N, CA, C and O atoms as CSV, one atom per row, in Angstrom:
chain,resi,resn,atom,element,x,y,z
A,1,MET,N,N,-4.110,-5.885,24.919
A,1,MET,CA,C,-3.267,-5.925,23.737
A,1,MET,C,C,-2.608,-7.295,23.644
A,1,MET,O,O,-2.165,-7.851,24.649
A,2,GLY,N,N,-2.551,-7.822,22.451
A,2,GLY,CA,C,-1.950,-9.126,22.254
A,2,GLY,C,C,-0.435,-9.085,22.358
A,2,GLY,O,O,0.192,-8.034,22.226
A,3,ARG,N,N,0.128,-10.248,22.595
A,3,ARG,CA,C,1.589,-10.361,22.751
A,3,ARG,C,C,2.338,-9.919,21.495
A,3,ARG,O,O,3.389,-9.286,21.602
A,4,LEU,N,N,1.819,-10.239,20.308
A,4,LEU,CA,C,2.523,-9.844,19.087
A,4,LEU,C,C,2.542,-8.324,18.922
A,4,LEU,O,O,3.553,-7.757,18.506
A,5,LYS,N,N,1.431,-7.669,19.245
A,5,LYS,CA,C,1.411,-6.205,19.170
A,5,LYS,C,C,2.385,-5.603,20.171
A,5,LYS,O,O,3.054,-4.612,19.878
A,6,GLU,N,N,2.460,-6.202,21.347
A,6,GLU,CA,C,3.427,-5.737,22.352
A,6,GLU,C,C,4.854,-5.848,21.813
A,6,GLU,O,O,5.670,-4.945,21.998
A,7,LYS,N,N,5.140,-6.966,21.145
A,7,LYS,CA,C,6.478,-7.159,20.573
A,7,LYS,C,C,6.761,-6.109,19.498
A,7,LYS,O,O,7.884,-5.615,19.388
A,8,ALA,N,N,5.733,-5.767,18.702
A,8,ALA,CA,C,5.900,-4.749,17.664
A,8,ALA,C,C,6.200,-3.393,18.298
A,8,ALA,O,O,7.047,-2.650,17.801
A,9,LEU,N,N,5.515,-3.067,19.389
A,9,LEU,CA,C,5.773,-1.805,20.085
A,9,LEU,C,C,7.164,-1.807,20.715
A,9,LEU,O,O,7.830,-0.772,20.747
A,10,GLU,N,N,7.606,-2.952,21.214
A,10,GLU,CA,C,8.964,-3.069,21.755
A,10,GLU,C,C,9.998,-2.828,20.653
A,10,GLU,O,O,11.025,-2.189,20.882
A,11,PHE,N,N,9.713,-3.347,19.457
A,11,PHE,CA,C,10.607,-3.106,18.325
A,11,PHE,C,C,10.694,-1.604,18.038
A,11,PHE,O,O,11.786,-1.072,17.841
A,12,LEU,N,N,9.540,-0.921,18.014
A,12,LEU,CA,C,9.548,0.523,17.768
A,12,LEU,C,C,10.389,1.256,18.815
A,12,LEU,O,O,11.140,2.173,18.485
A,13,GLU,N,N,10.258,0.850,20.063
A,13,GLU,CA,C,11.047,1.477,21.132
A,13,GLU,C,C,12.539,1.214,20.953
A,13,GLU,O,O,13.365,2.059,21.298
A,14,SER,N,N,12.885,0.054,20.419
A,14,SER,CA,C,14.298,-0.308,20.263
A,14,SER,C,C,14.988,0.484,19.159
A,14,SER,O,O,16.214,0.455,19.059
A,15,LEU,N,N,14.230,1.183,18.335
A,15,LEU,CA,C,14.834,1.906,17.216
A,15,LEU,C,C,15.779,3.016,17.667
A,15,LEU,O,O,16.615,3.475,16.887
A,16,SER,N,N,15.652,3.447,18.917
A,16,SER,CA,C,16.580,4.470,19.409
A,16,SER,C,C,17.999,3.906,19.536
A,16,SER,O,O,18.960,4.668,19.647
A,17,ASN,N,N,18.132,2.583,19.521
A,17,ASN,CA,C,19.439,1.932,19.637
A,17,ASN,C,C,19.932,1.358,18.314
A,17,ASN,O,O,20.970,0.697,18.269
A,18,ILE,N,N,19.191,1.608,17.240
A,18,ILE,CA,C,19.510,1.036,15.926
A,18,ILE,C,C,19.704,2.180,14.935
A,18,ILE,O,O,19.073,3.230,15.061
A,19,ARG,N,N,20.565,1.977,13.966
A,19,ARG,CA,C,20.760,2.979,12.910
A,19,ARG,C,C,19.478,3.116,12.102
A,19,ARG,O,O,18.930,2.121,11.626
A,20,THR,N,N,18.999,4.343,11.946
A,20,THR,CA,C,17.805,4.590,11.146
A,20,THR,C,C,18.070,5.735,10.172
A,20,THR,O,O,19.038,6.482,10.312
A,21,ARG,N,N,17.195,5.852,9.194
A,21,ARG,CA,C,17.260,6.961,8.237
A,21,ARG,C,C,15.852,7.197,7.693
A,21,ARG,O,O,14.947,6.388,7.895
A,22,MET,N,N,15.691,8.302,7.012
A,22,MET,CA,C,14.432,8.628,6.351
A,22,MET,C,C,14.617,8.437,4.850
A,22,MET,O,O,15.649,8.805,4.288
A,23,LYS,N,N,13.608,7.859,4.211
A,23,LYS,CA,C,13.632,7.701,2.758
A,23,LYS,C,C,12.202,7.844,2.253
A,23,LYS,O,O,11.309,7.108,2.672
A,24,ASN,N,N,11.999,8.785,1.361
A,24,ASN,CA,C,10.670,9.054,0.783
A,24,ASN,C,C,9.621,9.342,1.866
A,24,ASN,O,O,8.443,9.031,1.691
A,25,GLY,N,N,10.048,9.929,2.970
A,25,GLY,CA,C,9.125,10.263,4.047
A,25,GLY,C,C,8.841,9.126,5.014
A,25,GLY,O,O,8.090,9.300,5.974
A,26,TYR,N,N,9.434,7.961,4.770
A,26,TYR,CA,C,9.251,6.786,5.629
A,26,TYR,C,C,10.537,6.515,6.388
A,26,TYR,O,O,11.627,6.854,5.928
A,27,ARG,N,N,10.401,5.906,7.546
A,27,ARG,CA,C,11.571,5.559,8.358
A,27,ARG,C,C,12.066,4.160,8.009
A,27,ARG,O,O,11.274,3.237,7.820
A,28,GLN,N,N,13.375,4.019,7.926
A,28,GLN,CA,C,14.015,2.730,7.697
A,28,GLN,C,C,14.984,2.450,8.844
A,28,GLN,O,O,15.456,3.368,9.514
A,29,PHE,N,N,15.269,1.175,9.055
A,29,PHE,CA,C,16.281,0.776,10.033
A,29,PHE,C,C,17.282,-0.119,9.336
A,29,PHE,O,O,16.960,-0.794,8.358
A,30,PHE,N,N,18.503,-0.117,9.852
A,30,PHE,CA,C,19.541,-0.965,9.276
A,30,PHE,C,C,19.504,-2.318,9.961
A,30,PHE,O,O,19.701,-2.418,11.172
A,31,ASP,N,N,19.252,-3.354,9.183
A,31,ASP,CA,C,19.208,-4.727,9.681
A,31,ASP,C,C,20.607,-5.317,9.521
A,31,ASP,O,O,21.027,-5.664,8.417
A,32,SER,N,N,21.311,-5.423,10.630
A,32,SER,CA,C,22.700,-5.897,10.578
A,32,SER,C,C,22.796,-7.373,10.214
A,32,SER,O,O,23.841,-7.822,9.744
A,33,LEU,N,N,21.723,-8.136,10.422
A,33,LEU,CA,C,21.759,-9.558,10.041
A,33,LEU,C,C,21.778,-9.733,8.529
A,33,LEU,O,O,22.507,-10.576,8.008
A,34,SER,N,N,20.983,-8.943,7.831
A,34,SER,CA,C,20.944,-9.053,6.368
A,34,SER,C,C,21.801,-7.985,5.693
A,34,SER,O,O,21.959,-7.982,4.472
A,35,ASN,N,N,22.361,-7.065,6.515
A,35,ASN,CA,C,23.187,-5.984,6.002
A,35,ASN,C,C,22.436,-5.118,4.985
A,35,ASN,O,O,22.996,-4.697,3.972
A,36,THR,N,N,21.141,-4.860,5.282
A,36,THR,CA,C,20.299,-4.076,4.375
A,36,THR,C,C,19.434,-3.097,5.173
A,36,THR,O,O,19.229,-3.262,6.376
A,37,TRP,N,N,18.938,-2.084,4.481
A,37,TRP,CA,C,17.976,-1.164,5.059
A,37,TRP,C,C,16.576,-1.746,4.876
A,37,TRP,O,O,16.230,-2.229,3.798
A,38,GLN,N,N,15.780,-1.694,5.936
A,38,GLN,CA,C,14.419,-2.248,5.918
A,38,GLN,C,C,13.423,-1.157,6.309
A,38,GLN,O,O,13.763,-0.231,7.046
A,39,TRP,N,N,12.190,-1.274,5.811
A,39,TRP,CA,C,11.130,-0.325,6.148
A,39,TRP,C,C,10.570,-0.656,7.526
A,39,TRP,O,O,10.193,-1.797,7.793
A,40,VAL,N,N,10.517,0.347,8.399
A,40,VAL,CA,C,10.002,0.151,9.754
A,40,VAL,C,C,8.551,-0.302,9.723
A,40,VAL,O,O,8.194,-1.247,10.427
A,41,HIS,N,N,7.698,0.348,8.921
A,41,HIS,CA,C,6.272,0.012,8.921
A,41,HIS,C,C,6.020,-1.428,8.479
A,41,HIS,O,O,5.114,-2.082,8.995
A,42,ARG,N,N,6.788,-1.914,7.557
A,42,ARG,CA,C,6.611,-3.304,7.107
A,42,ARG,C,C,7.043,-4.290,8.196
A,42,ARG,O,O,6.390,-5.310,8.417
A,43,LYS,N,N,8.150,-3.974,8.872
A,43,LYS,CA,C,8.631,-4.845,9.956
A,43,LYS,C,C,7.623,-4.877,11.101
A,43,LYS,O,O,7.366,-5.937,11.671
A,44,VAL,N,N,7.052,-3.726,11.442
A,44,VAL,CA,C,6.056,-3.668,12.524
A,44,VAL,C,C,4.865,-4.566,12.194
A,44,VAL,O,O,4.400,-5.312,13.055
A,45,VAL,N,N,4.374,-4.505,10.971
A,45,VAL,CA,C,3.235,-5.349,10.573
A,45,VAL,C,C,3.607,-6.825,10.673
A,45,VAL,O,O,2.818,-7.630,11.168
A,46,GLU,N,N,4.782,-7.181,10.214
A,46,GLU,CA,C,5.195,-8.586,10.264
A,46,GLU,C,C,5.320,-9.083,11.704
A,46,GLU,O,O,4.954,-10.219,12.004
A,47,ILE,N,N,5.830,-8.242,12.583
A,47,ILE,CA,C,5.929,-8.644,13.990
A,47,ILE,C,C,4.532,-8.753,14.593
A,47,ILE,O,O,4.222,-9.731,15.273
A,48,ALA,N,N,3.690,-7.750,14.345
A,48,ALA,CA,C,2.359,-7.692,14.972
A,48,ALA,C,C,1.429,-8.806,14.501
A,48,ALA,O,O,0.560,-9.247,15.254
A,49,THR,N,N,1.605,-9.264,13.260
A,49,THR,CA,C,0.737,-10.324,12.736
A,49,THR,C,C,1.376,-11.701,12.828
A,49,THR,O,O,0.686,-12.719,12.762
A,50,GLY,N,N,2.689,-11.730,12.980
A,50,GLY,CA,C,3.398,-13.002,13.001
A,50,GLY,C,C,3.502,-13.633,11.624
A,50,GLY,O,O,3.787,-14.824,11.498
A,51,LYS,N,N,3.267,-12.824,10.583
A,51,LYS,CA,C,3.311,-13.330,9.202
A,51,LYS,C,C,4.082,-12.368,8.312
A,51,LYS,O,O,4.183,-11.175,8.596
A,52,ARG,N,N,4.617,-12.908,7.242
A,52,ARG,CA,C,5.253,-12.076,6.226
A,52,ARG,C,C,4.162,-11.385,5.407
A,52,ARG,O,O,3.053,-11.900,5.264
A,53,ILE,N,N,4.492,-10.235,4.884
A,53,ILE,CA,C,3.549,-9.519,4.017
A,53,ILE,C,C,3.529,-10.246,2.676
A,53,ILE,O,O,4.580,-10.481,2.079
A,54,PRO,N,N,2.335,-10.604,2.201
A,54,PRO,CA,C,2.269,-11.337,0.930
A,54,PRO,C,C,2.816,-10.519,-0.242
A,54,PRO,O,O,2.729,-9.291,-0.258
A,55,LYS,N,N,3.366,-11.210,-1.193
A,55,LYS,CA,C,3.873,-10.578,-2.406
A,55,LYS,C,C,2.728,-9.793,-3.061
A,55,LYS,O,O,1.595,-10.269,-3.121
A,56,GLY,N,N,3.033,-8.609,-3.542
A,56,GLY,CA,C,2.027,-7.777,-4.194
A,56,GLY,C,C,1.168,-6.978,-3.228
A,56,GLY,O,O,0.194,-6.346,-3.639
A,57,HIS,N,N,1.522,-7.000,-1.944
A,57,HIS,CA,C,0.781,-6.251,-0.937
A,57,HIS,C,C,1.652,-5.143,-0.352
A,57,HIS,O,O,2.880,-5.237,-0.336
A,58,GLU,N,N,0.992,-4.098,0.122
A,58,GLU,CA,C,1.670,-2.940,0.688
A,58,GLU,C,C,1.078,-2.629,2.051
A,58,GLU,O,O,0.018,-3.140,2.412
A,59,VAL,N,N,1.771,-1.791,2.799
A,59,VAL,CA,C,1.294,-1.386,4.121
A,59,VAL,C,C,0.784,0.049,4.023
A,59,VAL,O,O,1.501,0.958,3.604
A,60,HIS,N,N,-0.470,0.225,4.419
A,60,HIS,CA,C,-1.126,1.522,4.384
A,60,HIS,C,C,-1.147,2.130,5.786
A,60,HIS,O,O,-1.461,1.448,6.761
A,61,HIS,N,N,-0.811,3.417,5.877
A,61,HIS,CA,C,-0.921,4.168,7.133
A,61,HIS,C,C,-2.329,4.766,7.168
A,61,HIS,O,O,-2.625,5.694,6.415
A,62,LYS,N,N,-3.182,4.252,8.020
A,62,LYS,CA,C,-4.590,4.658,8.061
A,62,LYS,C,C,-4.768,6.149,8.272
A,62,LYS,O,O,-5.645,6.760,7.662
A,63,ASN,N,N,-3.942,6.749,9.135
A,63,ASN,CA,C,-4.089,8.176,9.413
A,63,ASN,C,C,-3.250,9.050,8.479
A,63,ASN,O,O,-3.165,10.263,8.672
A,64,ARG,N,N,-2.643,8.448,7.486
A,64,ARG,CA,C,-1.844,9.105,6.450
A,64,ARG,C,C,-0.519,9.666,6.958
A,64,ARG,O,O,0.180,10.349,6.210
A,65,ASP,N,N,-0.158,9.393,8.216
A,65,ASP,CA,C,1.097,9.856,8.789
A,65,ASP,C,C,2.131,8.755,8.607
A,65,ASP,O,O,2.085,7.732,9.289
A,66,LYS,N,N,3.064,8.968,7.684
A,66,LYS,CA,C,4.066,7.952,7.347
A,66,LYS,C,C,4.986,7.589,8.511
A,66,LYS,O,O,5.656,6.557,8.476
A,67,LEU,N,N,5.018,8.428,9.533
A,67,LEU,CA,C,5.896,8.158,10.674
A,67,LEU,C,C,5.162,7.531,11.848
A,67,LEU,O,O,5.788,7.190,12.851
A,68,ASP,N,N,3.855,7.373,11.747
A,68,ASP,CA,C,3.064,6.760,12.810
A,68,ASP,C,C,2.980,5.264,12.530
A,68,ASP,O,O,2.074,4.796,11.841
A,69,ASN,N,N,3.936,4.527,13.072
A,69,ASN,CA,C,4.081,3.109,12.755
A,69,ASN,C,C,3.560,2.174,13.840
A,69,ASN,O,O,3.996,1.026,13.919
A,70,VAL,N,N,2.632,2.643,14.680
A,70,VAL,CA,C,2.036,1.743,15.672
A,70,VAL,C,C,1.155,0.739,14.938
A,70,VAL,O,O,0.545,1.081,13.925
A,71,PRO,N,N,1.080,-0.487,15.432
A,71,PRO,CA,C,0.344,-1.538,14.717
A,71,PRO,C,C,-1.098,-1.182,14.345
A,71,PRO,O,O,-1.554,-1.535,13.257
A,72,ASP,N,N,-1.820,-0.489,15.227
A,72,ASP,CA,C,-3.217,-0.170,14.936
A,72,ASP,C,C,-3.386,0.850,13.819
A,72,ASP,O,O,-4.495,1.021,13.312
A,73,ASN,N,N,-2.316,1.532,13.422
A,73,ASN,CA,C,-2.391,2.496,12.327
A,73,ASN,C,C,-2.004,1.878,10.983
A,73,ASN,O,O,-2.086,2.543,9.950
A,74,LEU,N,N,-1.591,0.638,10.989
A,74,LEU,CA,C,-1.092,0.003,9.767
A,74,LEU,C,C,-2.062,-1.063,9.268
A,74,LEU,O,O,-2.659,-1.805,10.048
A,75,GLN,N,N,-2.197,-1.116,7.955
A,75,GLN,CA,C,-3.128,-2.065,7.330
A,75,GLN,C,C,-2.478,-2.630,6.070
A,75,GLN,O,O,-1.979,-1.876,5.234
A,76,VAL,N,N,-2.483,-3.941,5.934
A,76,VAL,CA,C,-1.938,-4.589,4.739
A,76,VAL,C,C,-3.030,-4.628,3.681
A,76,VAL,O,O,-4.133,-5.118,3.923
A,77,LEU,N,N,-2.705,-4.103,2.504
A,77,LEU,CA,C,-3.637,-4.067,1.383
A,77,LEU,C,C,-2.932,-4.551,0.121
A,77,LEU,O,O,-1.706,-4.490,0.018
A,78,SER,N,N,-3.716,-5.027,-0.827
A,78,SER,CA,C,-3.117,-5.328,-2.127
A,78,SER,C,C,-2.661,-4.005,-2.738
A,78,SER,O,O,-3.159,-2.940,-2.371
A,79,LYS,N,N,-1.735,-4.077,-3.648
A,79,LYS,CA,C,-1.235,-2.869,-4.300
A,79,LYS,C,C,-2.392,-2.100,-4.934
A,79,LYS,O,O,-2.440,-0.872,-4.861
A,80,GLU,N,N,-3.307,-2.814,-5.546
A,80,GLU,CA,C,-4.451,-2.192,-6.213
A,80,GLU,C,C,-5.354,-1.475,-5.213
A,80,GLU,O,O,-5.781,-0.346,-5.456
A,81,GLU,N,N,-5.647,-2.141,-4.072
A,81,GLU,CA,C,-6.484,-1.517,-3.039
A,81,GLU,C,C,-5.823,-0.252,-2.498
A,81,GLU,O,O,-6.484,0.766,-2.291
A,82,HIS,N,N,-4.527,-0.327,-2.275
A,82,HIS,CA,C,-3.788,0.801,-1.732
A,82,HIS,C,C,-3.794,1.973,-2.710
A,82,HIS,O,O,-4.021,3.116,-2.312
A,83,GLN,N,N,-3.548,1.694,-3.976
A,83,GLN,CA,C,-3.555,2.752,-4.991
A,83,GLN,C,C,-4.937,3.389,-5.095
A,83,GLN,O,O,-5.045,4.603,-5.273
A,84,LYS,N,N,-5.986,2.593,-4.987
A,84,LYS,CA,C,-7.353,3.114,-5.080
A,84,LYS,C,C,-7.643,4.107,-3.956
A,84,LYS,O,O,-8.250,5.152,-4.191
A,85,ILE,N,N,-7.211,3.781,-2.733
A,85,ILE,CA,C,-7.418,4.689,-1.594
A,85,ILE,C,C,-6.762,6.039,-1.879
A,85,ILE,O,O,-7.393,7.082,-1.714
A,86,HIS,N,N,-5.516,6.022,-2.299
A,86,HIS,CA,C,-4.803,7.275,-2.508
A,86,HIS,C,C,-5.258,7.987,-3.775
A,86,HIS,O,O,-5.209,9.216,-3.835
A,87,ARG,N,N,-5.696,7.255,-4.777
A,87,ARG,CA,C,-6.230,7.869,-5.986
A,87,ARG,C,C,-7.497,8.638,-5.647
A,87,ARG,O,O,-7.684,9.757,-6.125
A,88,ASN,N,N,-8.377,8.053,-4.826
A,88,ASN,CA,C,-9.626,8.692,-4.425
A,88,ASN,C,C,-9.371,9.957,-3.605
A,88,ASN,O,O,-10.173,10.891,-3.646
A,89,GLU,N,N,-8.272,9.995,-2.869
A,89,GLU,CA,C,-7.939,11.177,-2.073
A,89,GLU,C,C,-7.591,12.366,-2.944
A,89,GLU,O,O,-7.819,13.512,-2.558
A,90,ARG,N,N,-7.041,12.100,-4.114
A,90,ARG,CA,C,-6.600,13.177,-5.003
A,90,ARG,C,C,-7.738,13.764,-5.820
A,90,ARG,O,O,-7.592,14.840,-6.401
A,91,LEU,N,N,-8.867,13.070,-5.872
A,91,LEU,CA,C,-10.013,13.550,-6.683
A,91,LEU,C,C,-10.764,14.658,-6.009
A,91,LEU,O,O,-11.743,15.163,-6.557
Protein backbone atom coordinates (compact mmCIF):
# COMPACT_ATOMS: atom_id res chain seq x y z
CA MET A 1 0.00 0.00 0.00
CA GLY A 2 1.27 3.44 -0.85
CA ARG A 3 2.08 6.08 1.73
CA LEU A 4 -0.81 8.33 0.65
CA LYS A 5 -3.34 5.52 1.06
CA GLU A 6 -1.89 4.80 4.49
CA LYS A 7 -2.36 8.47 5.41
CA ALA A 8 -5.98 8.30 4.20
CA LEU A 9 -6.61 5.24 6.40
CA GLU A 10 -4.98 7.05 9.34
CA PHE A 11 -7.38 9.93 8.75
CA LEU A 12 -10.34 7.51 8.84
CA GLU A 13 -9.06 6.09 12.14
CA SER A 14 -8.70 9.60 13.58
CA LEU A 15 -12.40 10.31 13.09
CA SER A 16 -13.13 8.75 16.49
CA ASN A 17 -11.44 11.86 17.97
CA ILE A 18 -13.18 14.40 15.72
CA ARG A 19 -16.75 15.70 15.71
CA THR A 20 -18.73 13.89 13.02
CA ARG A 21 -22.33 13.76 11.82
CA MET A 22 -24.44 12.07 9.18
CA LYS A 23 -25.97 14.03 6.31
CA ASN A 24 -27.90 12.48 3.41
CA GLY A 25 -26.49 9.07 4.39
CA TYR A 26 -22.87 10.28 4.17
CA ARG A 27 -20.47 10.96 7.02
CA GLN A 28 -19.09 14.44 7.61
CA PHE A 29 -16.40 15.71 9.96
CA PHE A 30 -15.99 19.14 11.49
CA ASP A 31 -12.86 20.85 10.19
CA SER A 32 -11.85 23.21 12.98
CA LEU A 33 -9.33 25.00 10.73
CA SER A 34 -11.99 26.18 8.29
CA ASN A 35 -14.81 26.02 10.86
CA THR A 36 -16.93 24.01 8.39
CA TRP A 37 -18.38 20.54 7.94
CA GLN A 38 -16.56 18.49 5.29
CA TRP A 39 -17.43 15.22 3.52
CA VAL A 40 -15.31 12.31 4.75
CA HIS A 41 -15.27 10.52 1.37
CA ARG A 42 -14.00 13.59 -0.46
CA LYS A 43 -11.26 14.19 2.12
CA VAL A 44 -10.15 10.54 1.91
CA VAL A 45 -9.79 10.79 -1.88
CA GLU A 46 -7.81 14.02 -1.62
CA ILE A 47 -5.45 12.51 0.94
CA ALA A 48 -5.07 9.22 -0.97
CA THR A 49 -4.34 10.91 -4.31
CA GLY A 50 -2.49 13.95 -3.01
CA LYS A 51 -4.70 16.12 -5.24
CA ARG A 52 -7.82 18.21 -4.92
CA ILE A 53 -10.95 16.88 -6.57
CA PRO A 54 -11.43 18.78 -9.83
CA LYS A 55 -14.37 21.14 -10.14
CA GLY A 56 -17.39 19.36 -11.59
CA HIS A 57 -16.27 15.96 -10.28
CA GLU A 58 -17.81 13.76 -7.61
CA VAL A 59 -16.71 10.79 -5.53
CA HIS A 60 -18.41 7.49 -6.28
CA HIS A 61 -18.64 4.64 -3.76
CA LYS A 62 -17.94 1.58 -5.93
CA ASN A 63 -19.77 -0.84 -3.63
CA ARG A 64 -22.67 1.62 -3.18
CA ASP A 65 -22.09 1.76 0.60
CA LYS A 66 -21.97 5.47 1.48
CA LEU A 67 -20.20 4.70 4.76
CA ASP A 68 -17.41 2.59 3.25
CA ASN A 69 -14.83 5.33 2.79
CA VAL A 70 -11.66 3.27 2.32
CA PRO A 71 -9.60 4.60 -0.60
CA ASP A 72 -10.03 1.48 -2.78
CA ASN A 73 -13.83 1.88 -2.65
CA LEU A 74 -13.78 5.48 -3.86
CA GLN A 75 -13.55 6.71 -7.44
CA VAL A 76 -13.49 10.28 -8.77
CA LEU A 77 -15.84 10.72 -11.72
CA SER A 78 -17.24 13.65 -13.63
CA LYS A 79 -20.73 14.59 -12.52
CA GLU A 80 -22.07 13.23 -15.81
CA GLU A 81 -20.26 9.88 -15.44
CA HIS A 82 -21.50 9.53 -11.88
CA GLN A 83 -25.11 10.32 -12.80
CA LYS A 84 -24.95 7.80 -15.66
CA ILE A 85 -23.87 4.99 -13.31
CA HIS A 86 -26.73 5.63 -10.91
CA ARG A 87 -29.25 6.28 -13.69
CA ASN A 88 -28.43 2.85 -15.20
CA GLU A 89 -28.98 1.23 -11.79
CA ARG A 90 -32.55 2.49 -11.67
CA LEU A 91 -33.49 1.06 -15.08
